[in-house]
N, C-alpha and C positions, 0 to 999 in steps of 0.2 A: 711237490710244490702246492698242489691243491690242498693237502692236509695242513700245510703251513699257513696258507691263506685263511682256511677255516678256523685254525687255532687263533690267529691274530684277530679275526673278526669276532670270535667268541670272547676274547679278552676285552675287545672294545665294547661289546655289549655289557659285559660284567662291570667294566669301569663306569659306563654310562649309568647303569642301574645303581651302582654304589654312590655316584654323585647325586642321582635323583633322590635316593633314600636319605643321604646326608642333608640335602636341601629340605626335604620334608621334615626330618627330625629337628632341624634348627629353625623351622618356621614358627613365628610367634603365635600364641594362642589368642583367640578372639572371644568376646562375650563377657559375661559377668560371673565372677566366682562368689559364692556365699556359703554359709553354713546353715544346715537345717537338721532337725532331729528326726532320725529314722530308727524305729525299734528301741527307743529310749536312749539313743546315743547320737551326738552331733557328728555329721560327716560333711565333707565338702562337695559341692555341686557346681557345675557351670551351666549357663543358659544364655542363649542369644538375646540381644536387646529387644527383639520382637516377641519373645516368649517361647520360641521354638528350641528344639534340641536340648532339652533338659538332660543332664548327664551326671551321674555320681562318679567322683574321681578318687575318693578315699573309701577304704573298707576296713575300718578299725573294728576289731572283734572285742566284745565284752568279756572281761575275765575278772569278775567280782571286784571291780574298781568303782570308786565314787566319782572319778574324774569324768566330766561330761562328754569328752570325745575330742573332736578336731575343731579348732576355732581360729578366729582372728586372721583370716587369709588376706594376703596382699600380693599383687602382681609385681614382677620385676619390670624395670623401665623398658626392656626389649620385648616383654610379653612372652618370654620363653620359660619362665619359672614362676611358681607360686610358692610363697613362704607362709608358714602358719605355725601355731603352737599346739602342743598336744602331749599327753602322756602315752605316746604311741608305743613306747617300749614297755609300758605297763609295769613300771617299777613298784616295789613294795612301798616306797616312800611317796609315791604319787608325784614325782618330780615332773613339772611341766617344762618342756624343752622346745626348741625351734627345729622345724623340718622343712625341706623343700621337696617339690614334686613337679613333674611336667604337667602341662595343661591337659594331656591325655591320660593322666593317672600313672605314668611310668616314672622310673628314676627316683623313687623315694629315698631321701638321704637325711640324716641328722646333721644339724649344724653344731659343731663341737664346742659349745659354750657351757661350761660347768660353773655356775655362779650362785647357786642357791636353790631354793624350793621352786621358784617360778622364773622362767625366762620366756616372755611371751609378748603379744601385741606388736609384731614386727612391722617395720616399714623400710623400704629401700630408699637410698639416696638417689638423686636424678641420674648419676653416673652408673648406678648399679654396683659400685665398688664397696659401698658401706651399707650397714643396716643400723637402725635405731630400734630399741626394744625396751620393754618394762622388765625390771628385775625385782625379785623379792627374796630376801635372805632366808626366811623361814616363816612358819605359821604362828609364832608366839605373839603375844600382845605388844611387846616393845621390840621392834627389830628394824633394820634398815631396809629401805625400799626406794626406788626411783627410776630414772631413765639412764640408759647406757648406749654407747655406740661401739661398733666393732667392724672389722673387715667382713665383707659378705661371706667369706669362707669360714668365719668363726674365730679369727685370731685378733689379738691386740685390742681387747675390750677396754673401754675407758668410761669411767663413771662421770656423768654430767650433773645429775641431781641426786640427792639422798634425803630421805625423810625418816624420822624415827619416832613419830607420834602415832598412837594407836588409831586415831580418827582421821589422819591425813595420809595422802598418797598421791603420787604422780603416775600418769598413764597416757595411752593413746597418742603416741608421737607421730608426726607427719612432716615430711620435708617440703620446703618451698622448691619450685621448679629450678631456681638458679643455685640451689644447694647452700644458700647463705643463712637460712634459718630453719629451725625445727619448732613447729607448733606442738603443744601438748596440753593436757588437762591436769590441773592440780585440784585435788579435793581436800577440803578442810573440815568436813563434817556433813551431816545430813542437810541437803538443800543448799550447800555452800561449795561451789566449784567454779572455776574460771578457765578460759583458754589463755595460755601464756605462750610466748615464743622466746627462743634463745639461739645463740650462735651454736654451731656444731661442736664447739669446744666447751659449752656450758656457760659462757659469759653473755652479758648483755640481756638479761632476762627482762621482759616487758609484759605486763598484764594487759590483755586486750578486751576482756568482757567483764561486766559487773559480777561480783560474786553471787548476788541474789538471783541471777539468771540460771545458776546451776548448769552452765554450759558444758558440752562434751563433744567428742568426735570431730575435731577440727580437720578439715580437708582442704588443701590449697587447690585452687582452680588450675588447669593446665597452663594458662598464661601467667599465673602468679598474681593476678590483679585482685582476686577475691579469696576469702576463706569461708567455706561453708561449715556450719556447725548446728547442733540442736540445743535447745534450752531444756531445762528441767529433766535432766537425764534420769533421775529417780523421782518422778512426780509425786507430790503430796496430794491429798484429797482435794478435788476441785481444780487441780492444775493439769495442763496438757504440755507435752513436749512438742515443740514446733521447730521448723527449719528456718535458718537465717543465713545471710551472707554478710560479710563486712570487708572493708579494705584491710590490707596487711598491718596497718597501724591501729586498727580497732575502730576507726571512724566509718561513717557511711553505712551503718547497720540497716539491713533490709529484711523484713519478715516475709518469708515465702509461703508458709502455710499458716492457717488461722483456725486450727482446731481449738475448741473451747468447751467448757463444762466438765472437764475431767473425764472424758469418755474415750478420746483417741490420742495416741502418742506417735510422733514421727521421729525417726532416728536416722541420721545421715549415714549413707554408705559411701558413695564416691561419685566423682564427676565423669561424664563422658569425655572422650579424648578431645572433642571440639569445644568443650566447656559450655555447651548449650543445655545439657540435661544433668540431673542428679538422680541416682538410684537411692531409694530409702526404704526403711522398714516401717510399716504402719501397723499398729496393733492397738487393741483395746486396753483399758486400764488393767484388766485381768487377762494376761496373755493366754491363759488356759481355758477361758470362757468362750463359748461359741461367738462367732463374729469375725471381724477383720483381723487377720494376722498374716500378712503377705508382703512381698516386695512390690514397690510401685516406682514409676519413673515420672519425675517432674520436669516439665519444660520451664526453664528458669525465666525466660522472658514473658511467656504468655500465662504461666501459672497452671497450664493444663496438666492434669494428672491421669495416668493410665496404669492399670494393674499389670504387673509383669508375671507373677507366679500364681498358680492355683494349686497349692499343696494341701495335703490333708490337715485337718484340725490337729493342733499340737506340734506341727513341724517347726513352728517358730523360726522362720528363715531370717537371718540377720547378717550384719557385718559384711555387706556386699562390696565388692571391689571391681571396678570396670577396667578391662584390659586396655592398655595404651594402643593396642592395634585395632580397637573398635569392638 
């Protein structure tokens, strides 16, 4: 009888541990994920909003490829998954694909979308059931390119926009919190780009910013009331990229940073879950020159800016995404 009691007790302990580990494994990740160059190759890192606990979560190995590494990371709405693009499989054709990984660096998986030379710049829908992404047919001068959506598992891809002009392309999609709109950037040539929005079926396209602003990196605020973006994504001499917000209809534009003189450029990363802060990349006109090239956090109401990262010169941290869990 005593052996039976001990056996039952042991089973209870094992079951409890299994539940505990399941809960731990399903817990959302916290912090900010971003890309940074290490030993000549971009990898993904996470960091707490206070600058603590910097951690590398991808470990791509260089194998004679010109592909820069792991890029364009975004969190799932539940904070349990990070999606990104990479030639992680190191194909001879240098095909860029989508991958997912856990916040702790475990569970790396390829999203099975086979649509051309480039499938990248992913973003989750608010439900987490869909993803939008940029696709590119091939590397020739005249080819189709644009924005697509698919199930998060990688099935049922649908084309929303397509461009076949050598100087024009669509990129950097981002969903509104209610799932009714997708904001994205359309580029029509050097110094000519704008933020547009469309319905998830590709209809109802609306231009939101002037083309001369050369806007990019639209990010909806968590409550859906504002869209953050940066101007002059590829600054010309004497220009600076600055952070702005606007209402979802393009009105009420507010400039948040005021860098001038062609020396510093600010690029939007993402909003904090409470909508009070924005993480952004600040760098000099020449990102490889000595000087500022780090992630910073801006308090939207006060305008206060504080430095988040202190990485070695040349790390070039960017495309930061804030976990919905904080």
